[in-house]
N, C-alpha and C positions, 0 to 999 in steps of 0.2 A: 448568425445565428448562435442567440439564446437562451441558455436553457437556465428553466428554477429550479432550483435543489431537492422543494417541493413536490414536482413535476415528476421528480424523479424514483424508479423503483429502488426498495433498502432490500439491501438478498442478506438475511440471516445466513453465517457459516459456521453456527453451532459455537459453544468454547467462550464465550465472552465475545466476541468479532464478528461488526460489519460489516459491509461492502454499496456501496453506493456507485455506480458509477454515471460519474457528472457527465464528460461530452465525447464526444469521440466524430472525430473524419479522418481524411486522407489514410495520412500511419501515424495519427499522436489520441493518443488518450487519455484522462485525467480520472481516477477514480478517488473515493473519499474512502479513507476504510481506517475506523470504528474500535478500540482498541477496550474493554476491560479491566485492571488491574488484575495482574496472573495471570493473563494473556497470554496464547503462546500463537505465532509466529512460523506452522514450523518453517524446520532446513526444509530449500529447493533451490530448482533450477530452471529457467524457461531462456527462449532465444531473445528476448524481447529484450535492451534494454527497459533500463526508469532507476527515475531519482525518485525519491522521496525527504520528501516537504512534512519534514516539522511542526503539526499545527499549534500542538498542546501536548502533555505526555510529558513520562519517561519511558525510553525503552534502551533496551539493552540489546543492540542488533551485533548481527554476526552475516559479516562478510566475509568469505573464499579465507576460513575460517582463525577472523578476526576479528575478537570481540573489544566495545563497545561500547559506553551512558551514554545517549544522548536526550537532548530533549526542544522545546521548540523554539523555534528559532533556525535549528540544525537542518542538514543536506545528507542525502547519502546517495552518492550513484552505483551501479547495481551493471557490472558489462555482461553483456549478453553469457547464456552458462555458466554462469557465475554463482553456488551453490549458497544461499541467502537465509536468514529467515530471523523472529525476534522475541525477546517476553518482555512482558512491561509492563514496567513497571509503576510506575503512576496511571492512570486512566487516562487516555490520550485520542489525540485524531492525527491522519496521517494521508499526504494527499501526493499520490501517486502518478509518475505521468507514463506511460509508458511507449514506444516506437517498434517496432509498427506494433498496432494495437490491437491488447491480445482480444482471438474475435474467439476462446474461450468466454469470457466476460460478459461476452451479448449472445451466448447461447440459454439463458435465465430468461 
């Protein structure tokens, strides 16, 4: 299966954050999330496992009550139902991988 970035719809989440579902199938999903400086990914949780790879920028991520600064090349793991969120310190892009798929992201 080939997925072309330019053919995937971009969803404006507001407040300086956009999301693009890249690929999904079976039990996995890849999502690109772009943040402007000072944009916030509010604290939340979900039943999915999530890996976040920082493609660019700098972020202050909070996972399960612990906050650390991360940048390009860093990876974060979020276990199911663990509260997490971020603040964008320098405009950047994240690549999120979920299992199982985020069906709520496909409802757009």
